[in-house]
C-alpha positions in Angstrom: -0.2 16.1 -23.9 -2.2 18.2 -21.4 0.0 20.6 -19.5 -2.6 23.1 -18.0 -2.8 21.2 -14.7 1.0 21.3 -14.5 1.8 25.0 -15.0 -1.1 26.3 -12.9 0.5 25.2 -9.6 3.9 26.6 -10.8 2.3 30.1 -11.2 0.9 29.7 -7.7 4.3 28.9 -6.4 5.7 32.1 -7.9 2.9 34.1 -6.7 3.4 32.9 -3.1 7.1 33.9 -3.3 6.5 37.5 -4.4 3.7 38.0 -1.8 6.3 37.7 1.1 6.6 41.1 2.9 9.6 43.0 2.1 10.0 44.2 5.7 10.5 40.6 7.0 13.6 39.9 9.0 16.9 39.0 7.3 16.7 35.2 6.7 19.2 32.9 8.0 21.3 30.5 5.9 19.6 27.3 4.9 20.8 24.5 7.1 22.9 21.7 5.6 21.2 18.4 5.1 21.9 15.9 7.9 22.1 12.3 6.6 21.1 9.5 8.9 21.7 5.9 8.5 19.1 3.8 6.6 16.9 2.0 9.1 15.3 -1.2 7.6 13.3 -1.7 10.8 12.5 1.0 13.3 10.5 1.5 16.4 6.9 2.1 15.7 5.5 5.7 15.6 1.8 5.1 15.0 1.2 1.4 15.9 0.7 0.1 19.4 3.4 -2.7 18.9 6.4 -2.8 21.2 8.4 -5.0 18.8 10.2 -3.6 15.7 8.1 -2.5 12.8 9.3 -2.3 9.2 9.2 1.2 7.8 10.0 3.3 4.7 10.9 6.9 5.5 10.5 10.0 3.2 14.3 9.9 2.7 14.1 6.4 1.4 11.1 7.2 -0.9 13.2 10.0 -2.4 15.7 7.4 -3.6 13.2 6.2 -6.2 11.4 7.8 -9.1 8.6 10.0 -7.8 5.8 8.5 -9.9 5.0 5.4 -7.8 5.0 4.7 -4.1 5.3 0.8 -4.4 9.0 0.3 -5.5 10.4 1.7 -2.2 8.1 -0.7 -0.3 9.5 -3.7 -2.1 12.8 -3.1 -0.2 11.1 -4.4 2.9 11.8 -8.1 3.5 8.7 -10.2 3.4 6.7 -7.5 1.4 6.3 -8.2 -2.3 4.2 -5.7 -4.4 3.2 -6.7 -8.0 2.3 -3.9 -10.3 -0.1 -4.7 -13.2 -0.1 -1.0 -14.2 -0.2 2.5 -12.8 -3.7 1.8 -11.5 -3.5 -1.6 -10.0 -1.1 -3.4 -7.6 -1.3 -6.6 -5.5 0.3 -6.5 -2.0 1.7 -9.8 -0.8 3.1 -10.0 2.8 4.7 -13.2 3.8 2.7 -15.0 1.1 -0.7 -13.7 2.2 -2.6 -12.1 -0.6 -0.8 -13.9 -3.5 -4.0 -15.6 -4.6 -6.0 -12.4 -5.0 -6.7 -12.1 -8.8 -6.7 -8.3 -8.9 -5.9 -5.6 -6.3 -5.1 -6.1 -2.6 -7.6 -7.5 -0.1 -5.6 -9.2 2.7 -4.2 -6.1 4.4 -5.6 -3.0 6.1 -4.3 0.4 5.5 -4.7 3.7 7.3 -3.8 7.3 6.2 -3.0 9.6 9.1 -5.2 7.2 11.3 -8.1 7.2 8.9 -9.0 3.8 7.2 -8.5 3.7 3.4 -9.5 0.0 3.1 -13.1 -0.3 2.0 -15.8 -2.6 3.2 -14.7 -5.5 1.0 -11.2 -5.3 2.3 -9.7 -3.8 -0.8 -6.7 -1.4 -0.6 -5.2 0.8 -3.3 -1.8 2.3 -2.3 -0.7 3.1 -5.9 -2.8 6.3 -6.0 -0.9 8.1 -3.2 1.8 10.6 -4.0 5.2 9.5 -2.8 6.4 13.1 -2.6 3.7 13.8 0.1 4.5 10.8 2.3 6.4 11.3 5.6 6.6 7.7 6.6 5.1 4.3 5.9 5.0 1.5 8.5 4.3 -2.1 7.6 3.2 -4.4 10.4 3.7 -7.9 8.9 1.3 -10.5 10.0 -1.8 -10.2 12.3 0.1 -8.5 15.1 -1.8 -5.3 15.0 -4.9 -6.1 17.1 -5.8 -2.4 17.2 -6.2 -2.4 13.4 -8.3 -5.4 12.8 -5.6 -8.2 12.9 -5.7 -8.9 9.2 -3.7 -12.0 8.1 -1.4 -10.1 5.7 -0.7 -7.2 8.0 -1.3 -3.5 8.5 0.1 -0.5 6.5 0.2 2.9 8.3 0.7 5.8 5.9 1.8 9.1 7.5 1.6 12.3 5.4 4.6 14.6 5.4 4.5 16.8 8.5 5.3 20.5 8.0 8.5 21.4 9.8 8.5 25.1 8.7 6.2 27.3 6.6 7.2 26.8 2.9 5.9 26.4 -0.6 7.5 24.0 -3.0 6.9 22.7 -6.5 8.5 19.9 -8.4 8.4 18.9 -12.2 9.4 15.5 -13.4 9.5 14.4 -17.1 10.5 11.0 -18.4 10.2 8.2 -20.9 6.8 7.3 -22.4 5.5 10.8 -22.0 5.8 10.8 -18.3 5.0 14.1 -16.7 4.5 14.8 -13.0 4.0 18.0 -11.0 3.7 18.2 -7.2 3.0 21.5 -5.5 3.0 21.7 -1.7 2.2 24.5 0.7 3.1 24.2 4.4 2.1 26.6 7.1 3.0 26.1 10.7 3.0 28.1 13.9 2.7 27.5 17.6 -0.9 26.2 17.3 -1.6 25.6 13.6 -0.1 23.0 11.3 -1.4 22.9 7.7 -0.2 21.0 4.6 -1.9 21.3 1.2 -0.6 19.1 -1.6 -1.5 19.0 -5.3 -0.3 16.3 -7.7 -0.8 15.8 -11.4 0.6 12.8 -13.1 0.3 11.6 -16.7 2.0 9.1 -18.9 1.4 7.7 -22.4 2.4 4.2 -21.2 4.9 1.7 -22.5 2.2 -0.8 -23.7 -0.6 -0.3 -26.1 -3.7 1.1 -24.5 -1.9 2.0 -21.2 -2.2 5.8 -20.9 -2.8 7.1 -17.4 -3.8 10.5 -16.0 -4.3 11.4 -12.3 -5.0 14.5 -10.3 -5.0 14.6 -6.6 -5.5 17.2 -3.8 -4.8 16.5 -0.1 -5.3 18.7 2.9 -3.9 18.0 6.3 -4.6 20.5 9.1 -4.1 20.4 12.8 -5.0 23.0 15.4 -3.8 22.8 19.0 -6.3 24.7 21.2 -4.1 24.1 24.3 -1.9 21.3 25.7 -4.9 19.1 26.2 -7.0 19.6 23.1 -6.1 19.1 19.4 -8.4 19.0 16.4 -7.1 17.5 13.1 -8.5 17.4 9.6 -7.7 15.2 6.6 -9.3 15.7 3.1 -8.2 13.8 0.1 -9.6 13.9 -3.5 -8.2 11.7 -6.1 -9.3 11.3 -9.7 -7.8 9.2 -12.5 -8.4 7.7 -15.9 -6.4 4.5 -16.7 -6.4 2.6 -19.9 -6.2 -1.1 -19.3 -3.9 -3.3 -21.6 -4.6 -6.3 -19.4 -2.4 -9.5 -19.2 -0.9 -11.3 -22.1 0.2 -14.8 -22.9 3.7 -16.2 -22.8 4.0 -16.1 -26.5 2.9 -12.6 -26.7 5.3 -11.7 -23.9 8.2 -13.1 -25.9 7.1 -11.6 -29.2 6.3 -8.1 -28.1 5.7 -7.3 -24.4 4.5 -3.8 -25.3 1.3 -5.1 -26.9 -2.1 -5.2 -25.1 -4.5 -8.1 -24.9 -6.3 -8.0 -28.3 -9.8 -7.9 -26.9 -9.0 -5.1 -24.4 -7.3 -3.2 -27.2 -10.3 -3.6 -29.5 -12.7 -2.5 -26.7 -10.3 0.3 -25.7 -10.8 -0.8 -22.1 -10.2 1.7 -19.3 -11.2 2.6 -15.8 -12.3 6.1 -14.7 -12.5 6.6 -10.9 -12.9 9.3 -8.4 -12.2 8.9 -4.6 -12.9 11.2 -1.7 -11.7 10.7 1.8 -12.6 13.1 4.7 -11.7 12.6 8.3 -12.0 14.7 11.5 -10.0 13.7 14.6 -10.2 15.2 18.1 -7.6 14.4 20.8 -8.4 15.3 24.4 -6.0 14.7 27.4 -8.1 14.3 30.5 -5.1 13.9 32.8 -1.3 13.6 32.4 -1.9 9.8 32.0 -5.3 9.5 30.2 -6.3 10.6 26.7 -8.8 9.9 24.0 -8.6 10.2 20.2 -11.8 10.0 18.3 -12.1 10.2 14.5 -15.1 10.3 12.3 -14.7 9.7 8.5 -16.5 9.5 5.2 -15.4 7.9 2.0 -16.7 8.0 -1.6 -15.6 6.1 -4.6 -17.1 5.8 -8.1 -15.8 4.0 -11.1 -16.7 3.3 -14.7 -14.9 0.5 -16.3 -15.6 -0.6 -19.9 -14.3 -4.2 -20.4 -14.5 -6.6 -23.3 -17.1 -8.8 -21.5 -19.2 -5.9 -20.0 -19.1 -2.4 -18.6 -18.8 -2.2 -14.8 -20.2 0.9 -13.2 -20.9 1.8 -9.6 -20.2 4.0 -6.6 -19.6 3.5 -2.9 -20.5 5.7 0.1 -18.9 4.8 3.4 -18.7 6.3 6.9 -17.3 5.3 10.2 -15.9 6.2 13.6 -12.8 5.2 15.4 -12.2 6.0 19.1 -9.3 4.9 21.4 -8.6 5.5 25.1 -5.0 5.3 26.3 -4.1 5.1 30.0 -0.6 5.1 31.5 -0.1 3.5 34.8 2.7 2.2 37.1 3.4 -1.4 37.4 6.2 -2.6 39.6 7.7 0.9 39.6 7.8 1.1 35.8 5.4 2.6 33.2 2.7 0.4 31.7 -0.1 1.3 29.3 -3.6 0.1 28.6 -5.6 0.9 25.4 -9.2 0.4 24.7 -10.9 1.2 21.5 -13.5 0.5 18.8 -13.8 1.0 15.1 -17.0 0.9 13.2 -17.3 1.1 9.4 -20.2 0.9 7.1 -20.4 1.3 3.4 -23.0 0.9 0.6 -21.8 -0.2 -2.8 -24.3 0.2 -5.7 -23.1 -1.3 -8.8 -24.3 -2.9 -12.1 -23.0 -4.3 -15.4 -24.0 -3.2 -18.9 -23.6 -5.0 -22.2 -20.5 -3.9 -24.1 -21.3 -3.6 -27.9 -17.7 -2.8 -28.9 -17.7 -5.5 -31.5 -20.5 -3.7 -33.3 -18.5 -0.5 -33.4 -15.4 -1.5 -35.3 -12.5 0.8 -34.2 -14.9 2.9 -32.0 -14.2 1.2 -28.7 -16.7 0.4 -26.1 -20.4 1.2 -26.4 -23.2 0.6 -23.9 -26.0 -1.9 -24.6 -28.6 -3.3 -22.4 -28.5 -3.5 -18.6 -27.2 -6.9 -17.4 -27.4 -6.5 -13.6 -28.3 -3.9 -10.9 -27.2 -4.6 -7.4 -26.6 -2.9 -4.0 -24.5 -4.2 -1.2 -24.5 -3.1 2.5 -21.2 -4.0 4.3 -20.8 -3.6 8.0 -17.7 -4.1 10.2 -17.2 -3.5 13.9 -13.9 -4.1 15.7 -13.5 -3.9 19.4 -9.9 -4.0 20.7 -7.8 -3.7 23.7 -4.1 -3.8 24.4 -2.2 -4.1 27.7 1.6 -3.3 27.9 3.3 -4.6 31.0 7.0 -3.9 32.1 7.8 -7.2 33.6 11.4 -6.3 34.4 13.7 -3.3 33.7 14.5 -4.7 30.2 11.5 -6.9 29.6 8.1 -5.9 28.3 5.1 -7.8 27.3 2.0 -6.7 25.4 -1.3 -8.5 25.4 -3.9 -7.7 22.7 -7.3 -8.8 21.8 -9.5 -7.9 18.8 -13.2 -8.9 18.4 -14.7 -8.6 14.9 -18.3 -8.6 13.8 -19.0 -8.5 10.0 -22.1 -8.7 8.0 -23.1 -8.3 4.3 -26.5 -7.6 2.8 -26.9 -8.1 -0.9 -29.9 -6.7 -2.8 -30.7 -7.7 -6.4 -32.6 -4.8 -8.1 -32.5 -6.5 -11.5 -34.1 -10.0 -11.2 -37.6 -10.5 -10.0 -39.5 -13.4 -8.4 -37.7 -16.7 -8.1 -34.7 -15.3 -10.0 -34.0 -12.6 -7.4 -30.8 -13.4 -5.5 -31.1 -10.9 -2.6 -29.7 -12.3 0.5 -27.8 -11.4 3.7 -24.9 -13.0 5.5 -23.8 -12.4 9.1 -20.5 -14.0 10.0 -19.8 -15.5 13.4 -17.8 -13.2 15.7 -14.1 -13.7 15.6 -11.6 -13.2 18.5 -8.0 -12.5 17.6 -5.6 -12.5 20.6 -1.9 -11.4 20.4 1.1 -11.6 22.6 4.3 -9.6 22.2 7.6 -10.1 24.1 10.4 -7.6 23.9 13.7 -8.1 25.7 16.4 -5.4 25.5 19.6 -7.2 26.5 21.5 -4.0 26.1 21.3 -0.8 24.1 22.8 -2.6 21.2 21.0 -6.0 21.4 17.3 -6.7 21.4 15.2 -9.9 21.2 11.6 -10.1 20.5 8.8 -12.6 19.8 5.1 -12.6 18.8 2.2 -15.1 18.8 -1.1 -13.8 17.2 -4.2 -14.9 15.5 -5.6 -13.2 12.4 -8.4 -13.5 9.8 -9.5 -12.3 6.4 -13.1 -12.2 5.1 -14.2 -12.9 1.6 -15.4 -10.0 -0.5 -19.1 -9.9 -1.3 -18.5 -11.1 -4.8 -16.5 -14.1 -3.5 -19.5 -15.1 -1.4 -21.7 -15.4 -4.5 -22.3 -18.7 -6.3 -22.3 -18.8 -10.2 -26.1 -18.3 -9.9 -25.5 -15.1 -7.9 -26.7 -16.5 -4.6 -24.8 -16.0 -1.4 -23.0 -19.2 -0.3 -23.8 -19.6 3.4 -21.0 -22.2 3.8 -18.2 -19.8 2.8 -16.4 -18.4 5.8 -13.3 -16.2 6.6 -9.8 -17.7 6.5 -8.0 -17.8 9.8 -4.4 -18.3 10.9 -1.9 -18.5 13.8 1.2 -16.4 13.4 4.5 -17.1 15.2 7.6 -14.8 15.0 10.9 -14.3 16.7 13.7 -11.9 15.9 16.8 -10.1 16.9 18.1 -6.6 16.3 21.8 -5.6 16.6 23.5 -2.3 16.6 27.3 -2.5 16.2 30.3 -0.4 15.4 29.1 2.6 17.4 25.6 2.2 16.1 26.7 2.7 12.5 25.8 -0.9 11.6 22.3 -2.1 12.1 21.2 -5.7 11.6 17.8 -7.2 12.0 16.8 -10.9 11.6 13.4 -12.5 11.9 11.9 -15.9 11.5 8.2 -16.7 11.2 5.7 -19.5 10.9 2.1 -18.9 9.9 -0.6 -21.6 9.5 -3.7 -20.6 7.6 -6.8 -22.8 7.4 -10.0 -22.4 5.5 -7.9 -20.9 2.7 -10.0 -18.6 0.5 -9.5 -19.6 -3.2 -10.9 -17.5 -6.1 -12.0 -20.0 -8.6 -12.5 -18.6 -12.2 -15.8 -19.7 -13.7 -16.1 -17.2 -16.5 -14.1 -14.4 -18.2 -15.6 -11.9 -15.6 -16.5 -14.2 -12.8 -14.7 -15.6 -9.8 -16.3 -17.5 -6.9 -14.7 -18.1 -3.6 -14.4 -21.3 -1.6 -12.6 -22.5 1.5 -10.3 -25.0 -0.1 -7.6 -26.0 2.3 -4.7 -25.1 4.5 -1.3 -23.4 3.8 1.9 -23.1 5.8 4.0 -20.0 5.5 7.6 -20.2 6.8 10.4 -17.7 6.2 13.5 -15.9 7.3 14.0 -12.1 6.8 17.3 -10.2 7.1 18.1 -6.5 6.9 21.4 -4.7 7.3 22.5 -1.1 6.8 25.9 0.5 7.4 26.6 4.2 7.9 30.1 4.9 6.5 31.6 8.4 7.0 33.9 8.3 4.0 35.2 11.8 4.8 34.0 14.8 6.8 32.0 15.8 3.6 31.0 12.4 2.2 28.7 9.8 3.6 28.0 6.3 2.2 25.1 4.2 3.4 24.9 0.7 1.8 21.9 -1.5 2.7 20.7 -5.0 1.9 17.5 -6.9 2.7 16.5 -10.5 1.8 13.7 -12.9 2.5 13.8 -16.6 1.9 10.6 -18.5 2.4 8.9 -21.9 2.0 5.2 -21.2 1.5 3.2 -24.3 0.6 -0.1 -26.0 0.6 -0.5 -28.4 3.5 -3.9 -29.5 2.3 -5.5 -28.4 -0.9 -7.8 -30.3 -3.2 -9.5 -28.8 -6.2 -11.9 -31.3 -7.7 -9.9 -34.3 -8.6 -6.6 -32.5 -8.3 -4.6 -32.8 -5.2 -2.1 -29.9 -4.7 -1.1 -30.7 -1.2 2.6 -30.2 -0.7 3.1 -27.8 -3.6 4.7 -24.4 -3.3 2.1 -21.6 -2.8 1.1 -20.1 -6.1 2.1 -16.4 -6.9 5.0 -16.1 -4.5 8.8 -16.2 -5.2 10.9 -18.4 -2.9 13.3 -15.5 -2.4 13.5 -11.7 -2.8 16.5 -9.6 -2.4 16.9 -5.7 -2.3 20.2 -3.8 -2.0 21.7 -0.5 -2.8 23.5 2.5 -1.4 23.0 6.2 -0.7 26.1 8.4 -1.4 25.8 12.1 -0.3 28.1 15.1 -0.2 27.8 17.9 2.2 27.6 20.3 -0.7 24.4 18.8 -1.9 25.5 16.2 -4.4 23.8 12.7 -4.1 23.8 9.3 -5.8 21.3 6.6 -5.1 21.4 3.0 -6.4 19.0 0.2 -5.7 18.6 -3.4 -6.8 15.6 -5.8 -6.7 15.9 -9.5 -7.5 13.3 -12.3 -7.2 13.1 -16.0 -7.7 10.7 -17.7 -10.1 7.0 -17.5 -9.3 4.7 -20.5 -9.6 1.8 -19.6 -11.9 -0.4 -22.6 -11.5 -1.4 -24.6 -8.4 0.0 -27.6 -10.1 3.4 -25.8 -10.4 3.5 -26.7 -14.1 4.5 -23.1 -15.2 6.7 -20.5 -13.6 7.9 -17.0 -14.4 11.7 -16.4 -14.9 13.7 -14.9 -12.1 14.5 -11.3 -12.7 16.9 -8.6 -11.6 16.2 -4.8 -11.8 18.7 -2.0 -11.3 17.9 1.6 -10.7 20.1 4.7 -10.4 19.3 8.3 -9.4 21.6 11.2 -9.0 21.4 15.0 -8.5 22.3 18.0 -6.3 20.7 20.4 -3.9 21.7 24.0 -3.5 20.6 27.4 -2.1 20.0 29.9 -4.8 19.4 33.1 -2.6 17.9 33.9 0.7 15.2 31.4 1.3 15.0 29.7 -2.0 16.5 26.3 -2.6 16.9 24.2 -5.7 17.1 20.4 -6.3 17.9 18.9 -9.8 17.9 15.1 -10.2 17.6 12.4 -12.9 17.5 8.6 -12.9 17.4 5.4 -14.8 14.9 2.6 -14.0 15.6 -1.0 -15.1 19.1 0.0 -16.2 19.9 -3.5 -17.5 16.8 -3.5 -19.7 15.5 -6.8 -18.3 12.3 -8.2 -19.8 10.2 -9.4 -16.9 6.6 -9.7 -15.5 5.9 -7.0 -12.9 2.7 -8.8 -12.1 1.0 -12.1 -12.9 -2.5 -13.6 -13.0 -2.3 -17.0 -11.4 -4.2 -20.0 -12.8 -5.1 -18.1 -15.9 -7.5 -19.8 -18.2 -7.7 -19.4 -22.0 -11.2 -19.0 -23.4 -12.0 -20.5 -26.8 -8.8 -21.3 -28.6 -6.8 -18.6 -26.8 -3.6 -19.2 -24.9 -3.9 -18.3 -21.1 -2.8 -14.7 -20.3 -0.5 -15.0 -17.2 1.8 -12.0 -17.7 1.8 -8.2 -17.0 5.0 -7.0 -18.7 7.2 -4.6 -16.7 8.7 -1.4 -18.0 11.9 -1.7 -20.0 14.8 0.7 -19.5 13.4 4.2 -18.9 14.7 7.6 -17.9 13.4 10.7 -15.9 14.6 14.1 -14.9 13.2 16.5 -12.4 13.6 19.9 -10.7 12.3 21.1 -7.4 12.1 24.7 -6.1 11.4 25.4 -2.4 10.8 28.7 -0.7 10.8 29.2 3.0 8.0 31.6 4.1 
């Protein structure tokens, strides 16, 4: 096990402590932690929506193991994240995204206002450090016209904001050689706010060929020149090496879920990747009612992925600009707002495949052979958007939004020549996506809202290619209409919060990834789906005593997602439940804290069975996962505080599939590999030191 990356930041932490001036003023006593009630749905902080937005706070992220950001997001009703390993997850929101074979491509995500979704629409949330997150907002459905109106939704990540100058370091160790260190430096004064975060994470993995190692650095800085001008900087560098065990068959899952797929094990498949994100934002307030924020950003991603069928290698360079103007005005004696903006993103993806000769190197893993392909893709997206918020009455607001999208791809084949060359370009027709929000506050404790919006999702470049590698001019984006209504209640002196929502989404020109080879999927517009569901959230703040607070919570989503029209060759799947989505998902738990610093967190996740084939001939089993975490916080001396914690994940030791590959196909005489086994019962313990500068 490599530990050099772990103890270097610890030495830096100790150095920062002892460099504090001895002549500084006597420090004050550390304040006691104030516990607020869990808020399943809260008012938006970063989005332009006037309706409630689902969110996960830093406090809620802390209730889970610090190795992964996605389990806490699964407590949001309507959101279901499947994890195929430390390096890959699939985000499904209200059933959208369930048909993506690998990764997530039906949502858009932003980190501190900078896009982290690439030109193909792919988003990787699993690489972000939960200990460096301040807030995560999930706008479900295509309501966020200012962020591209994706069918699945928009995820807004907000880094932890420095409240005071401090340096902290944490160390977590656990089952399967888990080791994680996060070191964070915060500096803040009247004009400057700076946060520097370093993370190292490694694990040997539960399954064969599943070791993972990640190092990440993130810098957030903001300088306020005066009350009208602020400059912000974001820089993120993430590198990881992830072995890939891949999916396994049902028989293998029952015999030994810890095994890897035999061909991936023999090839010793893995993915090595490095990602850089840099963004510079400038906010200028022209007047008390008019301001502009403009951001320029650059992204870089490279990867090297030996697989049994070939070796994929490539890199992406992307850049863009996002600019928004906001103007407040008076309408009927009340405050309204108009927003106008644009976001342009271009990236160039250069990639190729190489023959993998692992079968000729018995026991030696993957080895490069001859070149199989050499391609370059230019991907361009332009979004123009506007929103208008009108106060129609003292308690009634309406927000109108419109997004216009312009997307084009240019594919260059540098490998084949003459008639075999498949270079081509594709410019999609412009798409308009309107949205209407209505928000009515009957009282301080009762709120009604509704939304009607249109959204879309484009196929990735690879999906547009035919089996011959030629761009299919007949393949278009999937489009849908979204309808939602909801209510939010606050009762018992605001200690009980209840939110309920019902939605309907009709999607046409459904994009279907059809597998035509072990390494090849092609896309086609194959039909229409209907997404219907009900989502409920509740949390209750119980002051057990002056020193003890208990906050139980529960969320659930019940849905009926189905194919309205879907034919695949001679097979008619119309009326079948949508593949890859459980009919229900429930999350519950509690947060118990003592004023002296003791805490106990418990959470539960349960799902229904998941259809694995479009014909609904095979399903996963329902599963139930229980997690516990306990610990204490205390002041050691002066400005130094300590937190010690430990936890158990999957306390019931359930055997379950944490992700699935829908419509899996067996090649040769092999059984289809549908299942990615989840971790069995596992433990972790951690310590955190924080010094106030």
